[in-house]
C-alpha positions, -999 to 999 in steps of 0.1 A, spaced: 466 489 318 433 472 326 398 486 330 380 479 363 344 483 375 348 493 411 317 493 434 307 495 470 278 481 489 283 507 516 259 534 502 242 564 517 229 595 501 256 619 487 282 592 484 298 576 454 288 540 448 307 530 416 333 540 391 352 527 361 389 530 368 419 523 346 447 508 367 474 481 363 459 459 391 427 452 410 443 462 442 453 496 428 418 502 413 402 495 447 426 518 465 422 546 440 385 544 445 389 545 483 414 573 483 393 594 459 357 587 469 359 578 506 390 595 520 386 627 499 350 627 487 348 664 479 381 668 459 398 653 429 432 638 434 458 628 409 455 590 408 491 587 398 500 600 433 481 572 450 508 550 466 490 517 475 519 509 498 512 540 519 475 538 523 462 526 556 425 518 556 424 517 594 441 550 600 432 570 569 395 562 564 368 588 565 356 588 601 319 592 593 315 562 570 344 540 559 334 524 526 348 491 514 353 489 476 356 458 454 366 456 417 361 433 387 380 435 355 359 447 325 360 426 294 363 450 265 357 423 239 319 429 237 294 457 237 278 464 270 269 491 295 296 494 321 279 516 346 244 530 347 240 546 380 206 560 390 198 569 425 168 591 430 166 612 461 
């Protein structure tokens, strides 16, 4: 498994804007973020149940605000802060 920093530029108040996700591929990390934080923003889901072949961004997206997520692999070979998320309201 790999570790991914997954973020979105589509940010409004009361929305997720980043996460650290463990997944085998970049595509699965992005789809886990989308399925968890955009499609189902108020509930936790079992990420093992996210079938990336069955998710349809056009049909399944949250109607109010469809977020687009992107991921980058985290290099665990050096010390660093992975995510420091501060958004004052």
